[in-house]
All heavy atoms as a GROMACS GRO file, in nm:
protein
  626
    1MET      N    1   7.619   9.913  13.495
    1MET     CA    2   7.644  10.017  13.404
    1MET      C    3   7.646   9.964  13.266
    1MET      O    4   7.703   9.852  13.229
    1MET     CB    5   7.775  10.085  13.430
    1MET     CG    6   7.817  10.186  13.341
    1MET     SD    7   7.976  10.255  13.374
    1MET     CE    8   7.932  10.414  13.457
    2VAL      N    9   7.584  10.039  13.172
    2VAL     CA   10   7.565   9.985  13.037
    2VAL      C   11   7.668  10.068  12.947
    2VAL      O   12   7.684  10.177  12.954
    2VAL     CB   13   7.420  10.021  12.989
    2VAL    CG1   14   7.408   9.971  12.846
    2VAL    CG2   15   7.324   9.939  13.073
    3LYS      N   16   7.746   9.989  12.867
    3LYS     CA   17   7.841  10.047  12.778
    3LYS      C   18   7.770  10.083  12.654
    3LYS      O   19   7.700  10.004  12.592
    3LYS     CB   20   7.954   9.960  12.748
    3LYS     CG   21   8.044   9.944  12.877
    3LYS     CD   22   8.175   9.862  12.838
    3LYS     CE   23   8.260   9.853  12.958
    3LYS     NZ   24   8.390   9.786  12.927
    4CYS      N   25   7.798  10.203  12.594
    4CYS     CA   26   7.754  10.239  12.462
    4CYS      C   27   7.856  10.221  12.364
    4CYS      O   28   7.971  10.238  12.390
    4CYS     CB   29   7.700  10.391  12.471
    4CYS     SG   30   7.574  10.419  12.589
    5LYS      N   31   7.809  10.194  12.244
    5LYS     CA   32   7.900  10.189  12.135
    5LYS      C   33   7.940  10.324  12.087
    5LYS      O   34   7.857  10.421  12.084
    5LYS     CB   35   7.835  10.098  12.012
    5LYS     CG   36   7.824   9.963  12.036
    5LYS     CD   37   7.806   9.880  11.913
    5LYS     CE   38   7.671   9.920  11.849
    5LYS     NZ   39   7.642   9.847  11.728
    6LYS      N   40   8.063  10.338  12.048
    6LYS     CA   41   8.103  10.464  11.988
    6LYS      C   42   8.059  10.475  11.843
    6LYS      O   43   8.070  10.381  11.767
    6LYS     CB   44   8.255  10.481  11.990
    6LYS     CG   45   8.319  10.492  12.124
    6LYS     CD   46   8.458  10.523  12.112
    6LYS     CE   47   8.511  10.546  12.251
    6LYS     NZ   48   8.668  10.568  12.250
    7VAL      N   49   7.999  10.596  11.816
    7VAL     CA   50   7.947  10.617  11.685
    7VAL      C   51   8.052  10.696  11.608
    7VAL      O   52   8.096  10.801  11.650
    7VAL     CB   53   7.813  10.681  11.696
    7VAL    CG1   54   7.761  10.710  11.551
    7VAL    CG2   55   7.708  10.607  11.774
    8LYS      N   56   8.079  10.642  11.494
    8LYS     CA   57   8.176  10.713  11.408
    8LYS      C   58   8.111  10.822  11.327
    8LYS      O   59   7.994  10.794  11.284
    8LYS     CB   60   8.243  10.618  11.309
    8LYS     CG   61   8.343  10.681  11.227
    8LYS     CD   62   8.415  10.575  11.137
    8LYS     CE   63   8.531  10.649  11.060
    8LYS     NZ   64   8.594  10.556  10.974
    9GLN      N   65   8.155  10.941  11.333
    9GLN     CA   66   8.099  11.059  11.270
    9GLN      C   67   8.107  11.042  11.128
    9GLN      O   68   8.232  11.026  11.073
    9GLN     CB   69   8.150  11.180  11.324
    9GLN     CG   70   8.135  11.205  11.463
    9GLN     CD   71   8.187  11.342  11.521
    9GLN    OE1   72   8.255  11.404  11.446
    9GLN    NE2   73   8.162  11.370  11.645
   10HIS      N   74   8.014  11.060  11.049
   10HIS     CA   75   8.016  11.054  10.895
   10HIS      C   76   8.062  11.182  10.849
   10HIS      O   77   8.034  11.290  10.899
   10HIS     CB   78   7.885  11.016  10.839
   10HIS     CG   79   7.831  10.879  10.884
   10HIS    ND1   80   7.882  10.762  10.834
   10HIS    CD2   81   7.734  10.854  10.974
   10HIS    CE1   82   7.833  10.664  10.898
   10HIS    NE2   83   7.726  10.707  10.970
   11GLY      N   84   8.147  11.176  10.742
   11GLY     CA   85   8.187  11.301  10.680
   11GLY      C   86   8.317  11.354  10.728
   11GLY      O   87   8.374  11.446  10.677
   12ARG      N   88   8.366  11.294  10.848
   12ARG     CA   89   8.491  11.344  10.905
   12ARG      C   90   8.592  11.234  10.901
   12ARG      O   91   8.560  11.123  10.932
   12ARG     CB   92   8.460  11.391  11.045
   12ARG     CG   93   8.394  11.527  11.054
   12ARG     CD   94   8.394  11.570  11.192
   12ARG     NE   95   8.346  11.716  11.195
   12ARG     CZ   96   8.339  11.770  11.310
   12ARG    NH1   97   8.386  11.729  11.414
   12ARG    NH2   98   8.300  11.909  11.309
   13LEU      N   99   8.717  11.264  10.884
   13LEU     CA  100   8.822  11.165  10.886
   13LEU      C  101   8.879  11.166  11.031
   13LEU      O  102   8.893  11.260  11.089
   13LEU     CB  103   8.927  11.193  10.791
   13LEU     CG  104   8.890  11.195  10.646
   13LEU    CD1  105   9.004  11.236  10.555
   13LEU    CD2  106   8.849  11.042  10.595
   14GLY      N  107   8.907  11.042  11.068
   14GLY     CA  108   8.972  11.027  11.199
   14GLY      C  109   9.114  11.089  11.197
   14GLY      O  110   9.168  11.112  11.092
   15ARG      N  111   9.180  11.108  11.314
   15ARG     CA  112   9.307  11.160  11.322
   15ARG      C  113   9.410  11.079  11.233
   15ARG      O  114   9.502  11.135  11.174
   15ARG     CB  115   9.354  11.163  11.463
   15ARG     CG  116   9.492  11.225  11.485
   15ARG     CD  117   9.525  11.243  11.634
   15ARG     NE  118   9.468  11.374  11.658
   15ARG     CZ  119   9.456  11.429  11.776
   15ARG    NH1  120   9.486  11.356  11.882
   15ARG    NH2  121   9.404  11.546  11.789
   16LYS      N  122   9.401  10.945  11.238
   16LYS     CA  123   9.500  10.869  11.168
   16LYS      C  124   9.457  10.856  11.015
   16LYS      O  125   9.548  10.843  10.937
   16LYS     CB  126   9.493  10.723  11.215
   16LYS     CG  127   9.549  10.704  11.357
   16LYS     CD  128   9.545  10.565  11.403
   16LYS     CE  129   9.605  10.555  11.544
   16LYS     NZ  130   9.604  10.416  11.582
   17GLU      N  131   9.346  10.892  10.981
   17GLU     CA  132   9.317  10.891  10.827
   17GLU      C  133   9.334  11.015  10.767
   17GLU      O  134   9.320  11.022  10.644
   17GLU     CB  135   9.159  10.852  10.824
   17GLU     CG  136   9.128  10.712  10.879
   17GLU     CD  137   8.977  10.681  10.885
   17GLU    OE1  138   8.904  10.772  10.860
   17GLU    OE2  139   8.938  10.571  10.932
   18LYS      N  140   9.344  11.138  10.846
   18LYS     CA  141   9.369  11.262  10.778
   18LYS      C  142   9.510  11.275  10.708
   18LYS      O  143   9.605  11.219  10.752
   18LYS     CB  144   9.360  11.376  10.881
   18LYS     CG  145   9.234  11.437  10.908
   18LYS     CD  146   9.256  11.548  11.005
   18LYS     CE  147   9.116  11.607  11.039
   18LYS     NZ  148   9.133  11.716  11.128
   19PRO      N  149   9.500  11.330  10.583
   19PRO     CA  150   9.632  11.354  10.522
   19PRO      C  151   9.702  11.458  10.602
   19PRO      O  152   9.646  11.549  10.643
   19PRO     CB  153   9.592  11.399  10.386
   19PRO     CG  154   9.453  11.440  10.394
   19PRO     CD  155   9.386  11.367  10.499
   20LYS      N  156   9.833  11.446  10.591
   20LYS     CA  157   9.928  11.541  10.668
   20LYS      C  158   9.913  11.673  10.589
   20LYS      O  159   9.909  11.681  10.470
   20LYS     CB  160  10.062  11.484  10.693
   20LYS     CG  161  10.072  11.373  10.775
   20LYS     CD  162  10.203  11.338  10.810
   20LYS     CE  163  10.196  11.218  10.914
   20LYS     NZ  164  10.331  11.187  10.954
   21PHE      N  165   9.945  11.788  10.661
   21PHE     CA  166   9.937  11.916  10.613
   21PHE      C  167  10.042  11.936  10.509
   21PHE      O  168  10.012  11.986  10.387
   21PHE     CB  169   9.959  12.018  10.716
   21PHE     CG  170   9.949  12.169  10.671
   21PHE    CD1  171   9.838  12.214  10.638
   21PHE    CD2  172  10.079  12.227  10.657
   21PHE    CE1  173   9.838  12.347  10.588
   21PHE    CE2  174  10.074  12.364  10.619
   21PHE     CZ  175   9.952  12.422  10.577
   22GLY      N  176  10.155  11.885  10.523
   22GLY     CA  177  10.278  11.893  10.418
   22GLY      C  178  10.234  11.824  10.299
   22GLY      O  179  10.268  11.878  10.182
   23GLU      N  180  10.174  11.706  10.308
   23GLU     CA  181  10.132  11.634  10.185
   23GLU      C  182  10.023  11.708  10.104
   23GLU      O  183  10.030  11.715   9.984
   23GLU     CB  184  10.087  11.498  10.218
   23GLU     CG  185  10.189  11.407  10.288
   23GLU     CD  186  10.128  11.280  10.344
   23GLU    OE1  187  10.007  11.259  10.329
   23GLU    OE2  188  10.190  11.191  10.402
   24THR      N  189   9.929  11.755  10.180
   24THR     CA  190   9.836  11.846  10.107
   24THR      C  191   9.874  11.961  10.040
   24THR      O  192   9.849  11.985   9.920
   24THR     CB  193   9.718  11.883  10.216
   24THR    OG1  194   9.675  11.769  10.294
   24THR    CG2  195   9.608  11.962  10.152
   25CYS      N  196   9.978  12.041  10.106
   25CYS     CA  197  10.037  12.144  10.040
   25CYS      C  198  10.118  12.111   9.920
   25CYS      O  199  10.122  12.180   9.816
   25CYS     CB  200  10.125  12.222  10.149
   25CYS     SG  201  10.023  12.307  10.266
   26MET      N  202  10.195  12.006   9.937
   26MET     CA  203  10.278  11.965   9.821
   26MET      C  204  10.185  11.926   9.704
   26MET      O  205  10.219  11.965   9.590
   26MET     CB  206  10.364  11.836   9.861
   26MET     CG  207  10.458  11.802   9.752
   26MET     SD  208  10.587  11.691   9.797
   26MET     CE  209  10.508  11.550   9.862
   27ARG      N  210  10.074  11.854   9.731
   27ARG     CA  211   9.991  11.814   9.614
   27ARG      C  212   9.929  11.937   9.556
   27ARG      O  213   9.909  11.957   9.427
   27ARG     CB  214   9.873  11.722   9.663
   27ARG     CG  215   9.905  11.578   9.662
   27ARG     CD  216   9.797  11.479   9.679
   27ARG     NE  217   9.807  11.447   9.818
   27ARG     CZ  218   9.698  11.464   9.913
   27ARG    NH1  219   9.584  11.504   9.883
   27ARG    NH2  220   9.724  11.422  10.035
   28ARG      N  221   9.888  12.033   9.642
   28ARG     CA  222   9.829  12.151   9.581
   28ARG      C  223   9.937  12.237   9.502
   28ARG      O  224   9.910  12.289   9.400
   28ARG     CB  225   9.777  12.246   9.688
   28ARG     CG  226   9.726  12.375   9.646
   28ARG     CD  227   9.645  12.452   9.769
   28ARG     NE  228   9.712  12.427   9.880
   28ARG     CZ  229   9.786  12.525   9.944
   28ARG    NH1  230   9.802  12.644   9.897
   28ARG    NH2  231   9.838  12.496  10.065
   29ASN      N  232  10.065  12.246   9.542
   29ASN     CA  233  10.163  12.310   9.473
   29ASN      C  234  10.195  12.245   9.348
   29ASN      O  235  10.228  12.310   9.240
   29ASN     CB  236  10.291  12.330   9.571
   29ASN     CG  237  10.274  12.412   9.678
   29ASN    OD1  238  10.189  12.508   9.678
   29ASN    ND2  239  10.350  12.404   9.782
   30LEU      N  240  10.199  12.111   9.342
   30LEU     CA  241  10.226  12.040   9.220
   30LEU      C  242  10.118  12.069   9.123
   30LEU      O  243  10.131  12.077   9.003
   30LEU     CB  244  10.238  11.896   9.252
   30LEU     CG  245  10.371  11.849   9.312
   30LEU    CD1  246  10.369  11.707   9.341
   30LEU    CD2  247  10.487  11.878   9.213
   31TRP      N  248   9.996  12.074   9.163
   31TRP     CA  249   9.872  12.103   9.084
   31TRP      C  250   9.884  12.228   9.021
   31TRP      O  251   9.870  12.253   8.901
   31TRP     CB  252   9.740  12.089   9.163
   31TRP     CG  253   9.621  12.113   9.079
   31TRP    CD1  254   9.566  12.019   8.993
   31TRP    CD2  255   9.546  12.239   9.081
   31TRP    NE1  256   9.445  12.091   8.935
   31TRP    CE2  257   9.430  12.217   8.992
   31TRP    CE3  258   9.558  12.348   9.140
   31TRP    CZ2  259   9.347  12.321   8.969
   31TRP    CZ3  260   9.464  12.452   9.124
   31TRP    CH2  261   9.360  12.433   9.037
   32ILE      N  262   9.928  12.337   9.095
   32ILE     CA  263   9.947  12.472   9.050
   32ILE      C  264  10.060  12.466   8.951
   32ILE      O  265  10.053  12.538   8.835
   32ILE     CB  266   9.973  12.579   9.161
   32ILE    CG1  267   9.847  12.579   9.255
   32ILE    CG2  268  10.024  12.704   9.119
   32ILE    CD1  269   9.866  12.656   9.379
   33TRP      N  270  10.163  12.399   8.979
   33TRP     CA  271  10.285  12.404   8.896
   33TRP      C  272  10.247  12.349   8.755
   33TRP      O  273  10.285  12.384   8.648
   33TRP     CB  274  10.386  12.310   8.956
   33TRP     CG  275  10.522  12.323   8.903
   33TRP    CD1  276  10.564  12.396   8.790
   33TRP    CD2  277  10.644  12.263   8.943
   33TRP    NE1  278  10.703  12.373   8.761
   33TRP    CE2  279  10.751  12.304   8.865
   33TRP    CE3  280  10.674  12.166   9.050
   33TRP    CZ2  281  10.874  12.236   8.882
   33TRP    CZ3  282  10.799  12.122   9.071
   33TRP    CH2  283  10.918  12.163   8.985
   34ARG      N  284  10.162  12.222   8.759
   34ARG     CA  285  10.119  12.173   8.633
   34ARG      C  286  10.049  12.265   8.549
   34ARG      O  287  10.042  12.268   8.427
   34ARG     CB  288  10.042  12.047   8.666
   34ARG     CG  289  10.112  11.928   8.699
   34ARG     CD  290  10.035  11.804   8.729
   34ARG     NE  291  10.122  11.692   8.753
   34ARG     CZ  292  10.125  11.663   8.890
   34ARG    NH1  293  10.061  11.702   8.976
   34ARG    NH2  294  10.216  11.558   8.925
   35ARG      N  295   9.966  12.361   8.612
   35ARG     CA  296   9.875  12.457   8.538
   35ARG      C  297   9.962  12.564   8.490
   35ARG      O  298   9.925  12.625   8.381
   35ARG     CB  299   9.777  12.499   8.628
   35ARG     CG  300   9.676  12.391   8.663
   35ARG     CD  301   9.536  12.432   8.700
   35ARG     NE  302   9.494  12.534   8.620
   35ARG     CZ  303   9.380  12.608   8.646
   35ARG    NH1  304   9.313  12.580   8.752
   35ARG    NH2  305   9.346  12.695   8.562
   36VAL      N  306  10.076  12.605   8.553
   36VAL     CA  307  10.164  12.713   8.510
   36VAL      C  308  10.241  12.680   8.383
   36VAL      O  309  10.257  12.753   8.294
   36VAL     CB  310  10.240  12.770   8.627
   36VAL    CG1  311  10.340  12.863   8.574
   36VAL    CG2  312  10.149  12.831   8.731
   37VAL      N  313  10.304  12.560   8.396
   37VAL     CA  314  10.397  12.522   8.288
   37VAL      C  315  10.320  12.458   8.171
   37VAL      O  316  10.238  12.364   8.182
   37VAL     CB  317  10.493  12.420   8.342
   37VAL    CG1  318  10.599  12.373   8.241
   37VAL    CG2  319  10.573  12.482   8.456
   38PRO      N  320  10.328  12.511   8.046
   38PRO     CA  321  10.265  12.461   7.932
   38PRO      C  322  10.298  12.314   7.914
   38PRO      O  323  10.410  12.274   7.940
   38PRO     CB  324  10.311  12.540   7.815
   38PRO     CG  325  10.366  12.673   7.873
   38PRO     CD  326  10.415  12.621   8.009
   39SER      N  327  10.197  12.230   7.869
   39SER     CA  328  10.206  12.090   7.832
   39SER      C  329  10.244  12.002   7.944
   39SER      O  330  10.297  11.897   7.935
   39SER     CB  331  10.315  12.074   7.718
   39SER     OG  332  10.434  12.082   7.765
   40CYS      N  333  10.222  12.038   8.066
   40CYS     CA  334  10.244  11.964   8.177
   40CYS      C  335  10.111  11.921   8.254
   40CYS      O  336  10.117  11.870   8.369
   40CYS     CB  337  10.334  12.039   8.282
   40CYS     SG  338  10.505  12.040   8.228
   41GLU      N  339   9.989  11.952   8.202
   41GLU     CA  340   9.866  11.918   8.277
   41GLU      C  341   9.848  11.757   8.295
   41GLU      O  342   9.794  11.712   8.388
   41GLU     CB  343   9.748  11.973   8.199
   41GLU     CG  344   9.729  12.118   8.200
   41GLU     CD  345   9.811  12.187   8.080
   41GLU    OE1  346   9.859  12.120   7.998
   41GLU    OE2  347   9.827  12.307   8.097
   42GLU      N  348   9.900  11.689   8.191
   42GLU     CA  349   9.883  11.551   8.188
   42GLU      C  350  10.005  11.476   8.250
   42GLU      O  351   9.983  11.345   8.261
   42GLU     CB  352   9.852  11.492   8.043
   42GLU     CG  353   9.976  11.511   7.954
   42GLU     CD  354   9.971  11.649   7.893
   42GLU    OE1  355   9.874  11.733   7.906
   42GLU    OE2  356  10.074  11.686   7.819
   43VAL      N  357  10.100  11.544   8.296
   43VAL     CA  358  10.229  11.475   8.354
   43VAL      C  359  10.191  11.431   8.492
   43VAL      O  360  10.144  11.505   8.577
   43VAL     CB  361  10.338  11.566   8.351
   43VAL    CG1  362  10.460  11.505   8.425
   43VAL    CG2  363  10.371  11.606   8.210
   44ASP      N  364  10.221  11.305   8.524
   44ASP     CA  365  10.195  11.254   8.672
   44ASP      C  366  10.325  11.244   8.746
   44ASP      O  367  10.313  11.254   8.867
   44ASP     CB  368  10.138  11.114   8.655
   44ASP     CG  369   9.990  11.117   8.601
   44ASP    OD1  370   9.924  11.217   8.619
   44ASP    OD2  371   9.952  11.014   8.526
   45ASP      N  372  10.439  11.221   8.681
   45ASP     CA  373  10.563  11.198   8.751
   45ASP      C  374  10.631  11.331   8.776
   45ASP      O  375  10.637  11.417   8.698
   45ASP     CB  376  10.657  11.118   8.658
   45ASP     CG  377  10.771  11.072   8.720
   45ASP    OD1  378  10.783  11.073   8.850
   45ASP    OD2  379  10.885  11.042   8.651
   46GLU      N  380  10.671  11.346   8.903
   46GLU     CA  381  10.734  11.469   8.939
   46GLU      C  382  10.870  11.492   8.864
   46GLU      O  383  10.908  11.604   8.831
   46GLU     CB  384  10.751  11.477   9.101
   46GLU     CG  385  10.633  11.502   9.178
   46GLU     CD  386  10.568  11.367   9.212
   46GLU    OE1  387  10.627  11.250   9.190
   46GLU    OE2  388  10.459  11.363   9.253
   47GLU      N  389  10.940  11.389   8.842
   47GLU     CA  390  11.065  11.404   8.775
   47GLU      C  391  11.050  11.460   8.620
   47GLU      O  392  11.112  11.544   8.584
   47GLU     CB  393  11.141  11.272   8.772
   47GLU     CG  394  11.281  11.268   8.706
   47GLU     CD  395  11.347  11.131   8.706
   47GLU    OE1  396  11.307  11.053   8.785
   47GLU    OE2  397  11.447  11.125   8.628
   48THR      N  398  10.949  11.409   8.556
   48THR     CA  399  10.917  11.459   8.432
   48THR      C  400  10.870  11.594   8.432
   48THR      O  401  10.896  11.676   8.344
   48THR     CB  402  10.797  11.367   8.373
   48THR    OG1  403  10.840  11.227   8.381
   48THR    CG2  404  10.777  11.398   8.215
   49LEU      N  405  10.796  11.638   8.535
   49LEU     CA  406  10.746  11.769   8.552
   49LEU      C  407  10.857  11.857   8.567
   49LEU      O  408  10.858  11.978   8.506
   49LEU     CB  409  10.655  11.780   8.671
   49LEU     CG  410  10.592  11.909   8.707
   49LEU    CD1  411  10.500  11.964   8.596
   49LEU    CD2  412  10.517  11.907   8.840
   50ILE      N  413  10.950  11.828   8.649
   50ILE     CA  414  11.076  11.909   8.674
   50ILE      C  415  11.156  11.928   8.532
   50ILE      O  416  11.191  12.037   8.500
   50ILE     CB  417  11.160  11.853   8.779
   50ILE    CG1  418  11.095  11.863   8.921
   50ILE    CG2  419  11.295  11.926   8.782
   50ILE    CD1  420  11.168  11.790   9.033
   51PHE      N  421  11.162  11.815   8.465
   51PHE     CA  422  11.235  11.813   8.338
   51PHE      C  423  11.165  11.910   8.232
   51PHE      O  424  11.235  11.996   8.169
   51PHE     CB  425  11.262  11.685   8.290
   51PHE     CG  426  11.334  11.666   8.146
   51PHE    CD1  427  11.469  11.680   8.156
   51PHE    CD2  428  11.266  11.639   8.032
   51PHE    CE1  429  11.541  11.673   8.037
   51PHE    CE2  430  11.341  11.634   7.921
   51PHE     CZ  431  11.476  11.658   7.910
   52LYS      N  432  11.037  11.897   8.224
   52LYS     CA  433  10.969  11.982   8.126
   52LYS      C  434  10.963  12.124   8.166
   52LYS      O  435  10.973  12.209   8.087
   52LYS     CB  436  10.825  11.932   8.118
   52LYS     CG  437  10.808  11.802   8.046
   52LYS     CD  438  10.660  11.781   7.999
   52LYS     CE  439  10.659  11.664   7.905
   52LYS     NZ  440  10.584  11.699   7.793
   53SER      N  441  10.969  12.159   8.293
   53SER     CA  442  10.983  12.290   8.351
   53SER      C  443  11.116  12.360   8.320
   53SER      O  444  11.122  12.468   8.281
   53SER     CB  445  10.961  12.290   8.504
   53SER     OG  446  10.838  12.244   8.528
   54LEU      N  447  11.221  12.279   8.327
   54LEU     CA  448  11.357  12.321   8.305
   54LEU      C  449  11.363  12.350   8.148
   54LEU      O  450  11.427  12.448   8.105
   54LEU     CB  451  11.463  12.224   8.342
   54LEU     CG  452  11.481  12.216   8.487
   54LEU    CD1  453  11.575  12.095   8.522
   54LEU    CD2  454  11.541  12.347   8.540
   55GLN      N  455  11.303  12.256   8.067
   55GLN     CA  456  11.302  12.291   7.921
   55GLN      C  457  11.228  12.414   7.887
   55GLN      O  458  11.269  12.484   7.802
   55GLN     CB  459  11.231  12.172   7.851
   55GLN     CG  460  11.311  12.039   7.840
   55GLN     CD  461  11.249  11.932   7.758
   55GLN    OE1  462  11.114  11.927   7.767
   55GLN    NE2  463  11.320  11.853   7.696
   56HIS      N  464  11.116  12.440   7.951
   56HIS     CA  465  11.046  12.560   7.929
   56HIS      C  466  11.117  12.686   7.971
   56HIS      O  467  11.118  12.785   7.902
   56HIS     CB  468  10.907  12.552   8.002
   56HIS     CG  469  10.818  12.676   7.970
   56HIS    ND1  470  10.764  12.683   7.845
   56HIS    CD2  471  10.766  12.766   8.046
   56HIS    CE1  472  10.692  12.794   7.844
   56HIS    NE2  473  10.693  12.850   7.969
   57LEU      N  474  11.185  12.677   8.086
   57LEU     CA  475  11.266  12.783   8.133
   57LEU      C  476  11.391  12.821   8.034
   57LEU      O  477  11.408  12.932   8.003
   57LEU     CB  478  11.336  12.755   8.279
   57LEU     CG  479  11.224  12.770   8.390
   57LEU    CD1  480  11.298  12.720   8.516
   57LEU    CD2  481  11.173  12.908   8.407
   58MET      N  482  11.454  12.716   7.977
   58MET     CA  483  11.557  12.733   7.883
   58MET      C  484  11.500  12.804   7.752
   58MET      O  485  11.569  12.896   7.692
   58MET     CB  486  11.619  12.601   7.846
   58MET     CG  487  11.707  12.547   7.971
   58MET     SD  488  11.825  12.652   8.037
   58MET     CE  489  11.944  12.656   7.904
   59LEU      N  490  11.379  12.761   7.713
   59LEU     CA  491  11.317  12.819   7.596
   59LEU      C  492  11.289  12.960   7.623
   59LEU      O  493  11.322  13.047   7.526
   59LEU     CB  494  11.188  12.755   7.561
   59LEU     CG  495  11.103  12.811   7.448
   59LEU    CD1  496  11.172  12.787   7.313
   59LEU    CD2  497  10.960  12.751   7.446
   60LEU      N  498  11.242  13.010   7.737
   60LEU     CA  499  11.217  13.138   7.769
   60LEU      C  500  11.332  13.226   7.784
   60LEU      O  501  11.342  13.343   7.734
   60LEU     CB  502  11.130  13.149   7.898
   60LEU     CG  503  10.995  13.100   7.897
   60LEU    CD1  504  10.933  13.109   8.052
   60LEU    CD2  505  10.892  13.177   7.813
   61LYS      N  506  11.431  13.175   7.834
   61LYS     CA  507  11.584  13.234   7.846
   61LYS      C  508  11.622  13.265   7.701
   61LYS      O  509  11.669  13.370   7.667
   61LYS     CB  510  11.667  13.141   7.925
   61LYS     CG  511  11.801  13.226   7.944
   61LYS     CD  512  11.889  13.132   8.028
   61LYS     CE  513  12.019  13.198   8.055
   61LYS     NZ  514  12.117  13.124   8.124
   62SER      N  515  11.620  13.165   7.611
   62SER     CA  516  11.664  13.186   7.474
   62SER      C  517  11.578  13.296   7.409
   62SER      O  518  11.642  13.380   7.329
   62SER     CB  519  11.675  13.065   7.393
   62SER     OG  520  11.531  13.015   7.386
   63GLN      N  521  11.456  13.302   7.435
   63GLN     CA  522  11.370  13.405   7.374
   63GLN      C  523  11.406  13.540   7.420
   63GLN      O  524  11.412  13.634   7.342
   63GLN     CB  525  11.214  13.370   7.392
   63GLN     CG  526  11.165  13.250   7.317
   63GLN     CD  527  11.025  13.222   7.345
   63GLN    OE1  528  10.971  13.280   7.458
   63GLN    NE2  529  10.968  13.128   7.285
   64VAL      N  530  11.429  13.554   7.550
   64VAL     CA  531  11.482  13.685   7.615
   64VAL      C  532  11.613  13.729   7.556
   64VAL      O  533  11.619  13.837   7.516
   64VAL     CB  534  11.474  13.679   7.770
   64VAL    CG1  535  11.549  13.784   7.827
   64VAL    CG2  536  11.343  13.660   7.824
   65THR      N  537  11.706  13.640   7.536
   65THR     CA  538  11.827  13.659   7.473
   65THR      C  539  11.817  13.708   7.331
   65THR      O  540  11.880  13.811   7.288
   65THR     CB  541  11.922  13.542   7.474
   65THR    OG1  542  11.928  13.491   7.615
   65THR    CG2  543  12.059  13.573   7.434
   66LEU      N  544  11.732  13.641   7.264
   66LEU     CA  545  11.719  13.683   7.120
   66LEU      C  546  11.648  13.829   7.113
   66LEU      O  547  11.690  13.908   7.034
   66LEU     CB  548  11.616  13.583   7.049
   66LEU     CG  549  11.583  13.618   6.908
   66LEU    CD1  550  11.709  13.613   6.821
   66LEU    CD2  551  11.472  13.521   6.854
   67LEU      N  552  11.548  13.855   7.195
   67LEU     CA  553  11.479  13.978   7.196
   67LEU      C  554  11.585  14.091   7.229
   67LEU      O  555  11.584  14.204   7.180
   67LEU     CB  556  11.366  13.980   7.282
   67LEU     CG  557  11.246  13.905   7.228
   67LEU    CD1  558  11.129  13.893   7.337
   67LEU    CD2  559  11.196  13.967   7.102
   68ARG      N  560  11.673  14.066   7.321
   68ARG     CA  561  11.769  14.160   7.376
   68ARG      C  562  11.866  14.191   7.262
   68ARG      O  563  11.903  14.311   7.245
   68ARG     CB  564  11.843  14.121   7.494
   68ARG     CG  565  11.761  14.122   7.618
   68ARG     CD  566  11.852  14.084   7.740
   68ARG     NE  567  11.766  14.107   7.870
   68ARG     CZ  568  11.799  14.048   7.983
   68ARG    NH1  569  11.900  13.974   7.991
   68ARG    NH2  570  11.709  14.075   8.079
   69LYS      N  571  11.905  14.098   7.186
   69LYS     CA  572  12.000  14.110   7.072
   69LYS      C  573  11.928  14.186   6.959
   69LYS      O  574  11.999  14.275   6.901
   69LYS     CB  575  12.055  13.977   7.022
   69LYS     CG  576  12.148  13.912   7.116
   69LYS     CD  577  12.205  13.793   7.067
   69LYS     CE  578  12.302  13.730   7.169
   69LYS     NZ  579  12.379  13.614   7.125
   70LEU      N  580  11.803  14.155   6.940
   70LEU     CA  581  11.726  14.242   6.841
   70LEU      C  582  11.714  14.384   6.881
   70LEU      O  583  11.722  14.481   6.805
   70LEU     CB  584  11.599  14.172   6.811
   70LEU     CG  585  11.597  14.043   6.733
   70LEU    CD1  586  11.451  13.981   6.732
   70LEU    CD2  587  11.642  14.068   6.598
   71ALA      N  588  11.691  14.415   7.008
   71ALA     CA  589  11.674  14.546   7.049
   71ALA      C  590  11.812  14.617   7.049
   71ALA      O  591  11.814  14.739   7.023
   71ALA     CB  592  11.633  14.535   7.209
   72ASP      N  593  11.922  14.548   7.066
   72ASP     CA  594  12.050  14.607   7.058
   72ASP      C  595  12.077  14.646   6.905
   72ASP      O  596  12.146  14.750   6.884
   72ASP     CB  597  12.173  14.527   7.105
   72ASP     CG  598  12.170  14.516   7.254
   72ASP    OD1  599  12.110  14.594   7.325
   72ASP    OD2  600  12.223  14.415   7.304
   73VAL      N  601  12.043  14.565   6.817
   73VAL     CA  602  12.062  14.591   6.682
   73VAL      C  603  11.977  14.706   6.627
   73VAL      O  604  12.031  14.796   6.554
   73VAL     CB  605  12.027  14.470   6.591
   73VAL    CG1  606  12.018  14.499   6.439
   73VAL    CG2  607  12.127  14.344   6.612
   74ASP      N  608  11.854  14.709   6.676
   74ASP     CA  609  11.767  14.834   6.639
   74ASP      C  610  11.795  14.954   6.722
   74ASP      O  611  11.748  15.054   6.683
   74ASP     CB  612  11.628  14.792   6.658
   74ASP     CG  613  11.577  14.689   6.556
   74ASP    OD1  614  11.637  14.676   6.438
   74ASP    OD2  615  11.472  14.634   6.577
   75GLY      N  616  11.872  14.942   6.829
   75GLY     CA  617  11.909  15.060   6.901
   75GLY      C  618  11.796  15.112   6.993
   75GLY      O  619  11.784  15.219   7.013
   76VAL      N  620  11.721  15.012   7.030
   76VAL     CA  621  11.607  15.047   7.137
   76VAL      C  622  11.652  15.058   7.262
   76VAL      O  623  11.725  14.993   7.318
   76VAL     CB  624  11.490  14.939   7.109
   76VAL    CG1  625  11.380  14.962   7.230
   76VAL    CG2  626  11.434  14.935   6.976
   0.00000   0.00000   0.00000
């Protein structure tokens, strides 16, 4: 009996080489997050991304508070 060599399929990753589903989803979510939050496109570190996101949220909250106070003054 002659043994044949196993041929590796090109273009496909083996079971051990495939990235896990959770890692792929997390990378995709971080990519989306970077695009949503201004000035975070170039941020590589997740901790910095979270910090800049919190800063942006606080800025938005202060803008909403200011607009509500202006609306109360004008009687809108």
